[in-house]
C-alpha positions in Angstrom: -28.5 -1.5 -14.8 -27.6 -0.7 -11.3 -24.2 0.7 -10.3 -23.4 -2.6 -8.7 -23.4 -4.3 -12.1 -20.7 -1.9 -13.3 -18.6 -1.3 -10.2 -17.5 -3.8 -7.6 -17.8 -1.7 -4.5 -16.3 -4.2 -2.0 -13.0 -4.4 -3.9 -12.9 -0.6 -4.4 -13.4 -0.2 -0.6 -10.6 -2.7 0.0 -8.2 -1.0 -2.4 -9.0 2.4 -0.9 -8.4 1.1 2.6 -5.0 -0.3 1.6 -4.1 2.9 -0.2 -5.0 5.1 2.7 -3.2 2.9 5.1 -0.1 3.0 2.9 -0.2 6.7 2.5 -0.5 7.2 6.2 2.4 4.9 6.8 4.5 6.8 4.2 3.6 10.2 5.8 4.6 8.9 9.3 7.7 7.4 7.8 8.8 10.7 6.2 8.0 12.6 9.4 9.9 10.3 11.7 12.8 10.1 9.2 13.2 13.8 9.0 13.0 14.2 12.8 15.6 11.6 13.3 17.9 13.0 10.7 17.6 16.5 12.2 18.2 15.2 15.7 21.2 13.0 14.9 23.1 15.4 12.6 25.7 14.4 10.0 27.9 11.4 10.5 28.0 7.6 10.4 24.8 7.1 12.5 22.9 9.3 10.1 24.0 7.1 7.2 22.7 4.0 9.1 19.4 5.7 9.8 19.0 6.6 6.1 19.7 3.0 5.0 17.2 1.7 7.6 14.7 4.3 6.3 15.1 3.2 2.7 14.7 -0.5 3.7 11.5 0.3 5.7 10.1 2.3 2.7 10.8 -0.7 0.5 9.0 -3.0 2.9 6.0 -0.7 3.1 5.8 -0.5 -0.7 6.1 -4.3 -1.1 3.4 -4.8 1.5 1.1 -2.5 -0.3 1.7 -4.2 -3.6 1.2 -7.7 -2.1 -2.0 -6.8 -0.3 -3.6 -5.1 -3.2 -2.5 -7.9 -5.5 -3.9 -10.5 -3.1 -7.3 -8.8 -3.0 -7.4 -8.4 -6.7 -6.6 -12.1 -7.3 -9.2 -13.1 -4.7 -11.8 -11.0 -6.4 -10.9 -12.4 -9.8 -11.2 -15.9 -8.5 -14.5 -15.1 -6.9 -15.9 -13.6 -10.1 -14.5 -16.4 -12.3 -16.2 -19.0 -10.0 -19.5 -17.2 -10.5 -19.0 -17.2 -14.3 -19.2 -13.5 -14.6 -15.9 -11.9 -15.7 -16.2 -8.3 -16.9 -13.1 -6.9 -18.5 -12.9 -3.2 -19.1 
């Protein structure tokens, strides 16, 4: 059997692309967050910035979950339509 019979490479590439994009977004989020907190200093504005940061982090995480879930459901439907479902 070939590797394509055991591993669905297109879906792995898609999941990897989404994961790398989310990791890059999180790294840039943390970097910008720390720079802004350092530049603003303590106070009410810093609290607002921290709340906005937490909201943006939640949106990034939700986007990652939704896109990966969408791709997985799409691949399951495609494989179910072909009549070849492999559960591991």
